[in-house]
N, C-alpha and C positions, 0 to 999 in steps of 0.2 A: 504494500500500500504506500502511496506517495506521502511523504512527511511534509505537511503544509506548515509546520511550526518552525522550520529552519529559518534562521535569521542571521545573515552574514555581516550586518552592519552593527558595530559595537562602539561604545563610548571609549575613547582613548584613555581616559583617566580611571574609569571604574571597571572597564572590561565587560560591562553589561550590554546586552543587545539594545539597540535603539529602534523603536518601532516607527515605521514610516507609514504614510497614507497608503502606499501600495500593500503593505503588510495587512492593513485593516480593511482592505476592499473586500467586498463579498464576491465569492466565486461560485456559489451554489445556493439555491433556495429549495425549501420543502414546505408545501402548504400545511397549515395546522387544520386537521380534519376531525379532531375529537373534542373541540370546544374548550380547550385550555385557555386560560386568561392571564393577564398581567395585573398585579396589584400595585397601586400607587397611593401616595398620600401627598398632602401639601400643608402649608403653615396654617391654613384655616380649617383643616379637617379634624384637628385634635387627635383622638385615638382611632378615628374612623378610617377605613381603607376603601378606595374605589377600585373598580375593575374595568378593564377593556379586553375584548377578545384578541388573542394573538392571531395575527394574519398568517405568519409563516415563521420558519426557523431558517437562519442564514449561517453559512459557513464562510468565515473570513480566510484570507490567504495565509494568515498566521496560525490557522488551526482552531481558532476560537469559534464556538457555536453559541448563538444567542437568539432569543425570540425577537420578532419585529412587529411593530404596531404603527399604523398611521397616526402621527402625533403632530398636532397643529398643522404646519404646512409641509411636512416631510414624512417619510417612512424612517423610523428611528429604532435602533437597537434598544431593547428594554433597559439593560443596565446603564445605558448612557443618559437616561432621564434622571436628572439630578437637580432640577431647579426647585427651590423651596416654595416658589409662588405657583408655578404651573404644575409641578408634580415631581415626586421622587419615587423611583423604582423601589418596591418593597418585596418583590418576589413573584413567582408564578403560582397559579392556583388551578387545581383540578376540581371544578364544582361537582363532578359526579361522586367523588369520595371525600370532598371537603378537605383536601390536603394542600398545604402550602409547601413549595419547594423552590430552590434557588439555582438549580442547574438544569440544563435541557434534558428532556427524557432520553434514556439510553437508546430507545428505538429510533429517535430522530438523529442521534449522533451516528449510529450505524448506517442509517439511510443516507445521510449527507456525505459522510466520508467515503462510503462505497460508490455513490453516484459520482462524486468528484473525481475519484480514481478512474471510473469507467468512461466518463465523458471529458476527461482531461483535454483542455483545448487552449492553445496559445494564439493570440492575435495582437497585432500592433495597432489595430484600428479601435480607438476608444469607443466609438459609437456603435460598433457591431453588437448585435443582440446575442447574448450568451444563453439566455433562458427566459421563458415567459410563463407565469403561473396565473390561474384564474383568481379573482377576488372571491373569497368564500364567506366574508363577514358583512357584506352589504355596505361597503365604504361608499360615501358620496363626497364629491368635490364641490365646494361652495365658491361661487364666483360673484363678484360685485361689479356693477357698471361704473363708468368714469365719474358719474355724479354721486356715487355712493347712495343711491336711492333704491335700487332693485337688486334682489338676490336671486341667483339661479343655482339649483342643485342638480348635479349630474352624477349618475351612477358610474362607479369605477368598474370596468369590465375585467381588467387584468393588471398585472405588475410585470414590467419588463426589465430584466437585469442585463446591463451592458458590460462589456469586457473591462471597462475601467472601474466597475463596482457600483456605478450609479444605478439607482432603481427608479423607474418612472411609472406613475399610475397612468393607465390608458383609458381614454374616453371615446365614445362613438361620435364621429362626424356623420350626422344623419344625411348630409347632402351627397355623400359618396357611398352609402350602403348599397351593396348589390345583392347580397343574399342574407337571409336570417335563419336561425339566430346568429348574431355576431359572436364569434368565438375568439379566444386569444390568438394573436398573430394576424388577424384580419387587417387588410390594407386601409380600412376606414378608421382605424384607431389612431389617436394622437395623444401626446403626453400632457397631462393637466399642469404639471409644474412649469412648463415652458409656455403656457397660454396666458394671454393678457386677461387680467381681472381675477385670476385664481387667488384665493385667500387661505382656505383651510380645508382639512379633511374632517368628516364626521362619520361615525358608524351609524348603522341603520336606525337604531332606536331614537337617536337625536334627530336624524334626517326626517323620520316619520313624524316627529313632533312638530318640526318646522313646517312640513308639508300640510299638516292638519291645523296649522296656525295656532298652536298652543301658545297662549300669552307669555308664559314664563320663558319658554324656549325662544320665542321671537325677541323678547327683551334681552335675553342673554346673548343671542347671536348678533343682535344689532350693536350691543356694546363691544363685542369682540371684534367684529369685522370693520367697524368704523374707528377703532383705536388707531392712533398714528403709528 
């Protein structure tokens, strides 16, 4: 099996490996299909914990495996969420057995490492697509017009991993749809993060509240997306 943890760049004074952005780039994804969640807290939550569904598990070039969630305006590794106001990662959670854990499930570790070895691929083109997985948690992208008056919610169809480790959420351009259903890899998909007016990601339960014009949800989203 290929050892993705090898790092040949070291600090001249300490002799310790120096981790570069290339080491931390994602090289393989695996969708979360069993409903596992991420737990987080913030300064206003007290002892309460909040949860988000894990979108997928990602293998970095350095061998690290982490859960990933759509967070604010990006897809983020769960352990990297450390902001006291927006949220701090507190662990993973299996709601089926009510168990909290802090390391990726062993079956996902085996799956990712085995798949990375089998599909090992080198490319000098950063924009080349390495992998594309479907969105399984009902993620929506929120857009705001130039006048900050109108919100638009669009369902995320898939997540596209490029060879430079960048992960884009893919939306449907309905003007160029030729066949349905639209599946991952379709030519009518385009990246939300590179689109004008894109602001944030929300999972389906929040998106549904916004769609139903829930007053509290609308007030919260209005305050969030209009913030400078």
